[in-house]
Each structure stands twice: as structure tokens, then as C-alpha cells.
Backbone as JSON Lines, residues from 0, in Angstrom:
{"i":0,"aa":"M","n":[142.73,102.97,96.78],"ca":[142.12,104.23,97.12],"c":[142.93,105.35,96.48]}
{"i":1,"aa":"C","n":[142.27,106.24,95.78],"ca":[142.92,107.39,95.16],"c":[142.23,108.65,95.66]}
{"i":2,"aa":"V","n":[142.98,109.55,96.25],"ca":[142.43,110.79,96.77],"c":[142.94,111.94,95.9]}
{"i":3,"aa":"D","n":[142.02,112.81,95.5],"ca":[142.37,113.97,94.68],"c":[142.75,115.13,95.59]}
{"i":4,"aa":"F","n":[144.03,115.49,95.59],"ca":[144.52,116.58,96.44],"c":[144.64,117.9,95.68]}
{"i":5,"aa":"T","n":[143.94,118.05,94.55],"ca":[144.06,119.25,93.72],"c":[143.79,120.52,94.52]}
{"i":6,"aa":"D","n":[142.69,120.57,95.25],"ca":[142.35,121.78,96.01],"c":[143.36,122.05,97.11]}
{"i":7,"aa":"L","n":[143.77,121.02,97.82],"ca":[144.77,121.18,98.88],"c":[146.09,121.68,98.29]}
{"i":8,"aa":"N","n":[146.49,121.1,97.16],"ca":[147.74,121.52,96.52],"c":[147.7,122.98,96.07]}
{"i":9,"aa":"K","n":[146.53,123.43,95.6],"ca":[146.39,124.84,95.2],"c":[146.53,125.77,96.39]}
{"i":10,"aa":"A","n":[146.07,125.32,97.55],"ca":[146.09,126.16,98.76],"c":[147.45,126.19,99.45]}
{"i":11,"aa":"C","n":[148.32,125.24,99.13],"ca":[149.63,125.15,99.81],"c":[150.69,125.93,99.04]}
{"i":12,"aa":"P","n":[151.51,126.69,99.76],"ca":[152.63,127.36,99.08],"c":[153.66,126.32,98.62]}
{"i":13,"aa":"K","n":[154.32,126.63,97.51],"ca":[155.33,125.71,96.98],"c":[156.57,125.72,97.87]}
{"i":14,"aa":"D","n":[157.06,124.53,98.19],"ca":[158.32,124.38,98.91],"c":[159.41,124.33,97.85]}
{"i":15,"aa":"S","n":[160.26,125.32,97.83],"ca":[161.27,125.44,96.78],"c":[162.58,124.73,97.1]}
{"i":16,"aa":"F","n":[162.55,123.78,98.04],"ca":[163.77,123.04,98.36],"c":[164.25,122.34,97.08]}
{"i":17,"aa":"P","n":[165.5,122.55,96.69],"ca":[165.96,122.01,95.41],"c":[166.27,120.52,95.46]}
{"i":18,"aa":"L","n":[165.92,119.84,94.38],"ca":[166.34,118.45,94.2],"c":[167.76,118.47,93.63]}
{"i":19,"aa":"P","n":[168.57,117.48,93.96],"ca":[169.93,117.43,93.41],"c":[169.9,117.3,91.89]}
{"i":20,"aa":"R","n":[170.95,117.75,91.24],"ca":[171.06,117.6,89.79],"c":[171.48,116.17,89.48]}
{"i":21,"aa":"I","n":[170.68,115.5,88.68],"ca":[170.93,114.1,88.35],"c":[172.3,113.92,87.69]}
{"i":22,"aa":"D","n":[172.68,114.81,86.79],"ca":[173.97,114.66,86.12],"c":[175.13,114.72,87.11]}
{"i":23,"aa":"Q","n":[175.03,115.55,88.14],"ca":[176.09,115.63,89.13],"c":[176.15,114.37,90.0]}
{"i":24,"aa":"L","n":[174.98,113.83,90.35],"ca":[174.95,112.61,91.15],"c":[175.55,111.44,90.37]}
{"i":25,"aa":"V","n":[175.18,111.34,89.11],"ca":[175.69,110.25,88.27],"c":[177.2,110.4,88.09]}
{"i":26,"aa":"D","n":[177.67,111.61,87.81],"ca":[179.11,111.85,87.64],"c":[179.89,111.54,88.91]}
{"i":27,"aa":"A","n":[179.26,111.73,90.07],"ca":[179.94,111.5,91.36],"c":[180.21,110.03,91.64]}
{"i":28,"aa":"T","n":[179.66,109.13,90.82],"ca":[179.92,107.7,91.02],"c":[181.25,107.27,90.39]}
{"i":29,"aa":"A","n":[181.77,108.06,89.47],"ca":[183.02,107.71,88.79],"c":[184.15,107.6,89.8]}
{"i":30,"aa":"G","n":[185.02,106.63,89.56],"ca":[186.18,106.43,90.42],"c":[185.92,105.55,91.63]}
{"i":31,"aa":"H","n":[184.72,105.01,91.72],"ca":[184.37,104.14,92.85],"c":[184.28,102.69,92.37]}
{"i":32,"aa":"E","n":[185.06,101.85,93.0],"ca":[185.19,100.45,92.58],"c":[183.95,99.62,92.89]}
{"i":33,"aa":"T","n":[183.3,99.9,94.03],"ca":[182.17,99.08,94.46],"c":[180.98,99.97,94.77]}
{"i":34,"aa":"L","n":[179.81,99.54,94.3],"ca":[178.58,100.32,94.44],"c":[177.47,99.45,95.01]}
{"i":35,"aa":"S","n":[176.58,100.08,95.76],"ca":[175.35,99.43,96.22],"c":[174.19,100.37,95.93]}
{"i":36,"aa":"F","n":[173.16,99.82,95.28],"ca":[172.0,100.61,94.87],"c":[170.83,100.23,95.76]}
{"i":37,"aa":"M","n":[170.18,101.23,96.36],"ca":[169.09,100.98,97.29],"c":[167.89,101.84,96.96]}
{"i":38,"aa":"D","n":[166.72,101.31,97.25],"ca":[165.47,102.02,97.02],"c":[164.64,101.92,98.29]}
{"i":39,"aa":"A","n":[164.13,103.05,98.75],"ca":[163.3,103.05,99.96],"c":[161.96,102.4,99.66]}
{"i":40,"aa":"Y","n":[161.49,101.57,100.56],"ca":[160.21,100.87,100.4],"c":[159.07,101.86,100.59]}
{"i":41,"aa":"S","n":[158.22,102.02,99.57],"ca":[157.09,102.96,99.64],"c":[157.53,104.29,100.25]}
{"i":42,"aa":"G","n":[158.57,104.85,99.67],"ca":[159.25,106.03,100.19],"c":[158.43,107.04,100.96]}
{"i":43,"aa":"Y","n":[157.5,107.71,100.3],"ca":[156.74,108.77,100.96],"c":[155.93,108.25,102.14]}
{"i":44,"aa":"N","n":[155.47,107.02,102.03],"ca":[154.64,106.46,103.1],"c":[155.41,106.14,104.37]}
{"i":45,"aa":"Q","n":[156.71,106.37,104.36],"ca":[157.51,106.17,105.58],"c":[157.64,107.46,106.38]}
{"i":46,"aa":"I","n":[157.13,108.56,105.84],"ca":[157.23,109.85,106.53],"c":[155.92,110.13,107.25]}
{"i":47,"aa":"K","n":[156.0,110.3,108.55],"ca":[154.8,110.61,109.34],"c":[154.34,112.03,109.04]}
{"i":48,"aa":"M","n":[153.03,112.2,108.96],"ca":[152.44,113.53,108.78],"c":[152.56,114.31,110.08]}
{"i":49,"aa":"H","n":[152.71,115.62,109.96],"ca":[152.64,116.51,111.12],"c":[151.2,116.42,111.64]}
{"i":50,"aa":"K","n":[151.03,116.07,112.91],"ca":[149.7,115.76,113.47],"c":[148.64,116.81,113.1]}
{"i":51,"aa":"P","n":[148.89,118.12,113.26],"ca":[147.86,119.1,112.9],"c":[147.51,119.11,111.4]}
{"i":52,"aa":"D","n":[148.39,118.57,110.56],"ca":[148.13,118.56,109.12],"c":[147.37,117.32,108.65]}
{"i":53,"aa":"E","n":[147.24,116.32,109.52],"ca":[146.56,115.08,109.12],"c":[145.14,115.35,108.63]}
{"i":54,"aa":"E","n":[144.41,116.21,109.34],"ca":[143.01,116.46,108.98],"c":[142.88,117.09,107.59]}
{"i":55,"aa":"K","n":[143.93,117.73,107.1],"ca":[143.89,118.34,105.76],"c":[143.9,117.28,104.66]}
{"i":56,"aa":"T","n":[144.24,116.05,105.0],"ca":[144.26,114.96,104.03],"c":[143.02,114.07,104.14]}
{"i":57,"aa":"A","n":[141.99,114.57,104.83],"ca":[140.79,113.76,105.09],"c":[140.08,113.34,103.8]}
{"i":58,"aa":"F","n":[139.5,112.15,103.85],"ca":[138.7,111.63,102.75],"c":[137.61,110.75,103.33]}
{"i":59,"aa":"T","n":[136.54,110.56,102.57],"ca":[135.42,109.74,103.06],"c":[135.3,108.47,102.24]}
{"i":60,"aa":"T","n":[134.83,107.44,102.92],"ca":[134.46,106.18,102.27],"c":[133.1,105.8,102.83]}
{"i":61,"aa":"Y","n":[132.56,104.69,102.37],"ca":[131.29,104.22,102.92],"c":[131.42,103.84,104.39]}
{"i":62,"aa":"Q","n":[132.63,103.53,104.82],"ca":[132.85,103.12,106.2],"c":[133.08,104.3,107.14]}
{"i":63,"aa":"G","n":[133.37,105.48,106.61],"ca":[133.58,106.64,107.48],"c":[134.56,107.65,106.93]}
{"i":64,"aa":"L","n":[134.97,108.56,107.81],"ca":[135.91,109.62,107.49],"c":[137.31,109.22,107.97]}
{"i":65,"aa":"Y","n":[138.29,109.34,107.11],"ca":[139.66,108.95,107.44],"c":[140.62,110.06,107.02]}
{"i":66,"aa":"C","n":[141.83,110.0,107.57],"ca":[142.89,110.91,107.13],"c":[144.21,110.15,107.17]}
{"i":67,"aa":"Y","n":[145.15,110.65,106.39],"ca":[146.46,110.02,106.32],"c":[147.28,110.36,107.56]}
{"i":68,"aa":"T","n":[147.99,109.37,108.07],"ca":[148.93,109.6,109.17],"c":[150.37,109.57,108.66]}
{"i":69,"aa":"V","n":[150.53,109.11,107.42],"ca":[151.82,109.16,106.74],"c":[151.63,109.96,105.46]}
{"i":70,"aa":"M","n":[152.71,110.47,104.92],"ca":[152.63,111.33,103.76],"c":[152.16,110.55,102.53]}
{"i":71,"aa":"P","n":[151.02,110.93,101.97],"ca":[150.53,110.24,100.78],"c":[151.18,110.78,99.51]}
{"i":72,"aa":"F","n":[151.26,109.93,98.52],"ca":[151.73,110.37,97.21],"c":[150.67,111.29,96.63]}
{"i":73,"aa":"G","n":[151.08,112.34,95.96],"ca":[150.12,113.24,95.33],"c":[150.06,114.62,95.96]}
{"i":74,"aa":"L","n":[150.66,114.77,97.13],"ca":[150.72,116.1,97.73],"c":[151.81,116.92,97.02]}
{"i":75,"aa":"K","n":[151.57,118.18,96.9],"ca":[152.43,119.09,96.14],"c":[153.91,119.06,96.55]}
{"i":76,"aa":"N","n":[154.19,119.03,97.81],"ca":[155.55,119.21,98.28],"c":[156.24,117.94,98.77]}
{"i":77,"aa":"V","n":[155.71,116.77,98.42],"ca":[156.3,115.54,98.95],"c":[157.74,115.33,98.49]}
{"i":78,"aa":"G","n":[158.04,115.65,97.24],"ca":[159.4,115.46,96.74],"c":[160.4,116.31,97.5]}
{"i":79,"aa":"A","n":[160.07,117.59,97.7],"ca":[160.96,118.5,98.43],"c":[161.09,118.06,99.89]}
{"i":80,"aa":"T","n":[159.98,117.66,100.49],"ca":[160.0,117.22,101.89],"c":[160.87,115.99,102.05]}
{"i":81,"aa":"Y","n":[160.7,115.03,101.15],"ca":[161.47,113.79,101.22],"c":[162.96,114.05,101.01]}
{"i":82,"aa":"Q","n":[163.3,114.9,100.02],"ca":[164.7,115.19,99.76],"c":[165.34,115.9,100.95]}
{"i":83,"aa":"R","n":[164.62,116.82,101.56],"ca":[165.15,117.51,102.75],"c":[165.43,116.5,103.86]}
{"i":84,"aa":"L","n":[164.52,115.55,104.04],"ca":[164.68,114.52,105.07],"c":[165.92,113.66,104.82]}
{"i":85,"aa":"V","n":[166.07,113.14,103.61],"ca":[167.23,112.27,103.35],"c":[168.54,113.06,103.36]}
{"i":86,"aa":"N","n":[168.49,114.32,102.97],"ca":[169.7,115.15,103.07],"c":[170.14,115.3,104.51]}
{"i":87,"aa":"K","n":[169.19,115.46,105.42],"ca":[169.53,115.56,106.85],"c":[170.01,114.21,107.38]}
{"i":88,"aa":"M","n":[169.31,113.14,107.0],"ca":[169.69,111.81,107.47],"c":[171.12,111.46,107.09]}
{"i":89,"aa":"F","n":[171.46,111.69,105.83],"ca":[172.75,111.24,105.3],"c":[173.75,112.38,105.12]}
{"i":90,"aa":"A","n":[173.59,113.47,105.87],"ca":[174.44,114.65,105.71],"c":[175.93,114.33,105.81]}
{"i":91,"aa":"K","n":[176.31,113.42,106.69],"ca":[177.73,113.08,106.87],"c":[178.29,112.21,105.75]}
{"i":92,"aa":"Q","n":[177.41,111.64,104.93],"ca":[177.85,110.71,103.89],"c":[177.73,111.27,102.47]}
{"i":93,"aa":"I","n":[176.75,112.13,102.24],"ca":[176.5,112.61,100.88],"c":[177.75,113.28,100.31]}
{"i":94,"aa":"G","n":[178.13,112.84,99.12],"ca":[179.31,113.36,98.45],"c":[180.58,112.61,98.83]}
{"i":95,"aa":"R","n":[180.56,111.92,99.94],"ca":[181.75,111.18,100.4],"c":[181.62,109.71,100.01]}
{"i":96,"aa":"N","n":[180.61,109.02,100.55],"ca":[180.43,107.61,100.2],"c":[178.98,107.29,99.87]}
{"i":97,"aa":"M","n":[178.22,108.34,99.54],"ca":[176.8,108.13,99.26],"c":[176.26,109.25,98.39]}
{"i":98,"aa":"E","n":[175.27,108.91,97.55],"ca":[174.5,109.89,96.79],"c":[173.04,109.53,96.97]}
{"i":99,"aa":"V","n":[172.17,110.54,97.06],"ca":[170.75,110.29,97.3],"c":[169.92,111.22,96.43]}
{"i":100,"aa":"Y","n":[168.94,110.63,95.74],"ca":[167.95,111.41,94.99],"c":[166.58,110.89,95.41]}
{"i":101,"aa":"V","n":[165.9,111.64,96.25],"ca":[164.62,111.28,96.84],"c":[164.74,109.89,97.46]}
{"i":102,"aa":"D","n":[164.1,108.87,96.9],"ca":[164.15,107.54,97.53],"c":[165.16,106.59,96.88]}
{"i":103,"aa":"D","n":[165.96,107.11,95.94],"ca":[167.02,106.31,95.32],"c":[168.35,106.64,95.99]}
{"i":104,"aa":"M","n":[168.99,105.61,96.53],"ca":[170.24,105.8,97.28],"c":[171.34,104.93,96.68]}
{"i":105,"aa":"L","n":[172.56,105.45,96.74],"ca":[173.71,104.72,96.24],"c":[174.84,104.89,97.25]}
{"i":106,"aa":"T","n":[175.35,103.78,97.76],"ca":[176.56,103.81,98.59],"c":[177.71,103.43,97.68]}
{"i":107,"aa":"K","n":[178.77,104.24,97.71],"ca":[179.9,104.08,96.79],"c":[181.19,104.01,97.59]}
{"i":108,"aa":"S","n":[182.09,103.16,97.13],"ca":[183.37,102.98,97.82],"c":[184.5,102.99,96.81]}
{"i":109,"aa":"I","n":[185.55,103.73,97.15],"ca":[186.73,103.81,96.29],"c":[187.34,102.43,96.08]}
{"i":110,"aa":"T","n":[187.38,101.61,97.15],"ca":[187.92,100.25,97.06],"c":[186.89,99.26,97.6]}
{"i":111,"aa":"A","n":[186.97,98.04,97.11],"ca":[186.03,97.0,97.54],"c":[186.16,96.71,99.03]}
{"i":112,"aa":"D","n":[187.36,96.77,99.57],"ca":[187.53,96.44,100.99],"c":[186.93,97.51,101.91]}
{"i":113,"aa":"R","n":[186.66,98.7,101.43],"ca":[186.01,99.76,102.22],"c":[184.49,99.62,102.22]}
{"i":114,"aa":"H","n":[183.97,98.86,101.27],"ca":[182.53,98.88,101.04],"c":[181.71,98.38,102.23]}
{"i":115,"aa":"T","n":[182.18,97.36,102.9],"ca":[181.44,96.86,104.07],"c":[181.28,97.95,105.12]}
{"i":116,"aa":"N","n":[182.33,98.7,105.38],"ca":[182.26,99.79,106.35],"c":[181.34,100.91,105.88]}
{"i":117,"aa":"D","n":[181.39,101.23,104.58],"ca":[180.52,102.28,104.05],"c":[179.06,101.86,104.12]}
{"i":118,"aa":"L","n":[178.78,100.59,103.81],"ca":[177.41,100.09,103.92],"c":[176.94,100.07,105.37]}
{"i":119,"aa":"R","n":[177.82,99.7,106.27],"ca":[177.46,99.68,107.7],"c":[177.04,101.09,108.14]}
{"i":120,"aa":"E","n":[177.78,102.08,107.7],"ca":[177.45,103.47,108.03],"c":[176.06,103.83,107.49]}
{"i":121,"aa":"T","n":[175.78,103.43,106.26],"ca":[174.47,103.68,105.65],"c":[173.37,102.96,106.42]}
{"i":122,"aa":"F","n":[173.58,101.68,106.71],"ca":[172.56,100.91,107.43],"c":[172.32,101.45,108.84]}
{"i":123,"aa":"D","n":[173.37,101.93,109.49],"ca":[173.21,102.52,110.82],"c":[172.27,103.72,110.77]}
{"i":124,"aa":"V","n":[172.4,104.53,109.73],"ca":[171.52,105.69,109.56],"c":[170.09,105.23,109.26]}
{"i":125,"aa":"L","n":[169.95,104.26,108.36],"ca":[168.62,103.74,108.03],"c":[167.92,103.21,109.28]}
{"i":126,"aa":"V","n":[168.63,102.45,110.1],"ca":[168.06,101.9,111.33],"c":[167.71,103.03,112.3]}
{"i":127,"aa":"K","n":[168.6,103.98,112.46],"ca":[168.37,105.11,113.38],"c":[167.06,105.82,113.06]}
{"i":128,"aa":"Y","n":[166.77,106.01,111.77],"ca":[165.57,106.73,111.37],"c":[164.4,105.82,111.02]}
{"i":129,"aa":"G","n":[164.59,104.51,111.12],"ca":[163.51,103.57,110.86],"c":[163.1,103.48,109.4]}
{"i":130,"aa":"M","n":[164.0,103.82,108.49],"ca":[163.67,103.75,107.07],"c":[163.9,102.34,106.56]}
{"i":131,"aa":"K","n":[162.93,101.84,105.82],"ca":[162.99,100.48,105.28],"c":[163.31,100.53,103.79]}
{"i":132,"aa":"L","n":[164.03,99.51,103.34],"ca":[164.39,99.39,101.93],"c":[163.49,98.37,101.25]}
{"i":133,"aa":"N","n":[163.38,98.5,99.93],"ca":[162.66,97.52,99.12],"c":[163.7,96.53,98.59]}
{"i":134,"aa":"P","n":[163.8,95.33,99.2],"ca":[164.86,94.39,98.79],"c":[164.8,94.01,97.32]}
{"i":135,"aa":"A","n":[163.62,94.03,96.72],"ca":[163.49,93.67,95.31],"c":[164.17,94.69,94.4]}
{"i":136,"aa":"K","n":[164.4,95.88,94.9],"ca":[165.01,96.94,94.09],"c":[166.42,97.31,94.56]}
{"i":137,"aa":"C","n":[167.01,96.49,95.42],"ca":[168.36,96.77,95.94],"c":[169.37,95.8,95.34]}
{"i":138,"aa":"V","n":[170.57,96.31,95.08],"ca":[171.68,95.5,94.6],"c":[172.91,95.96,95.37]}
{"i":139,"aa":"F","n":[173.65,95.0,95.96],"ca":[174.76,95.35,96.84],"c":[176.1,94.83,96.33]}
{"i":140,"aa":"G","n":[177.13,95.67,96.51],"ca":[178.51,95.26,96.26],"c":[178.83,94.89,94.83]}
{"i":141,"aa":"V","n":[178.41,95.72,93.88],"ca":[178.64,95.43,92.46],"c":[179.53,96.51,91.83]}
{"i":142,"aa":"P","n":[180.18,96.19,90.72],"ca":[181.03,97.19,90.07],"c":[180.25,98.18,89.2]}
{"i":143,"aa":"S","n":[179.01,97.84,88.83],"ca":[178.22,98.74,88.0],"c":[176.73,98.45,88.2]}
{"i":144,"aa":"G","n":[175.9,99.39,87.77],"ca":[174.46,99.21,87.87],"c":[173.73,100.46,87.42]}
{"i":145,"aa":"R","n":[172.39,100.4,87.48],"ca":[171.57,101.53,87.04],"c":[171.29,102.46,88.22]}
{"i":146,"aa":"F","n":[171.57,103.74,87.99],"ca":[171.3,104.78,88.98],"c":[170.66,105.96,88.28]}
{"i":147,"aa":"L","n":[169.43,106.25,88.65],"ca":[168.68,107.38,88.1],"c":[168.58,107.32,86.58]}
{"i":148,"aa":"G","n":[168.42,106.1,86.07],"ca":[168.24,105.91,84.63],"c":[169.52,105.75,83.84]}
{"i":149,"aa":"Y","n":[170.67,105.8,84.49],"ca":[171.96,105.68,83.81],"c":[172.7,104.46,84.3]}
{"i":150,"aa":"Q","n":[173.4,103.8,83.38],"ca":[174.27,102.69,83.73],"c":[175.6,103.28,84.17]}
{"i":151,"aa":"V","n":[175.94,103.12,85.46],"ca":[177.17,103.72,85.99],"c":[178.2,102.64,86.31]}
{"i":152,"aa":"H","n":[179.46,103.05,86.26],"ca":[180.6,102.16,86.44],"c":[181.74,102.99,87.02]}
{"i":153,"aa":"Q","n":[182.8,102.34,87.45],"ca":[183.95,103.05,88.02],"c":[184.48,104.13,87.07]}
{"i":154,"aa":"R","n":[184.39,103.87,85.78],"ca":[184.88,104.84,84.78],"c":[183.83,105.89,84.43]}
{"i":155,"aa":"G","n":[182.67,105.85,85.07],"ca":[181.61,106.82,84.8],"c":[180.41,106.14,84.16]}
{"i":156,"aa":"I","n":[179.75,106.85,83.27],"ca":[178.58,106.29,82.58],"c":[179.04,105.29,81.55]}
{"i":157,"aa":"C","n":[178.4,104.09,81.55],"ca":[178.75,103.04,80.58],"c":[178.05,103.29,79.26]}
């Protein structure tokens, strides 16, 4: 099912919440011995719609009239909304042992022996907010990997 939100997007004011700078996130991985790369499962679809806004996403099929109860892809401000959410979720970790760009997450540890504790902290937050990961796109406890299109390593970009 594909819904055209062009008219709704034109009527909505732009949310100017800034996305993090990719170069800064990638640079922030340098100096960390162990990394874990995580991807949220169907990211936007894990965010519940504000109840009064559900009717604004209405669409019809032969079976009837429906509306989204979770945030659909294609709405104008989903990226800003999602980034604001993950920034709040991981506020205590971002810049310290984690970096987040929308639904791409990286837990980073200066030493390998710290990594289990850092991951536990990340998983505790994920569980608290009910966010699910896509296991097919996750890699845990490695010295290097791809983050936001860049191959990163303890020494920086490979």
C-alpha cells in the first residue's frame, strides 16, 4: 500500500529539528576499540501517531476507510521527529558511548572489556522504550564496520 501524502505535507509546517552531522558522528568513533552497529526494525513504524493526528493520514481501500496508528514513511517531518525521539532516549549516552543518526545506532567502547556494560546500557534503553532492532542489520562487538556509509575503525575512517 502506498499513500500519497503530498497535500498533507504541503499543509504541515516544517519541523526544523536538526539532524546530526554525519562527518562528526563518523569522526566520534575514532579511538574506540570495540563497536556495535544497530539498525531499528522498520524505524518510523515503531513511533505511535498522536491520536488526534491519525485521521489526517486516512486512506481508502475497497474494504473501507483506514488511518495509520504508527508513523508512516513519507510524512514531511518523520526524520526530525525520529531524531528528536532517539536523542531523548539516548541523551545520557550520545557522545559518550553511543552515536545515533535517525535509525542507525552505534555503541562504542574505548576498551573491549567495557563493551558489555555499554551494550547493556543501550539495550536497557531500547527495552524501556520498546524499540526493536533488525537483527539482519546488526553487528556486535567488532573492531570495525560500516556506519553511515563509511568504514570506521579505532583509528578513524578506513
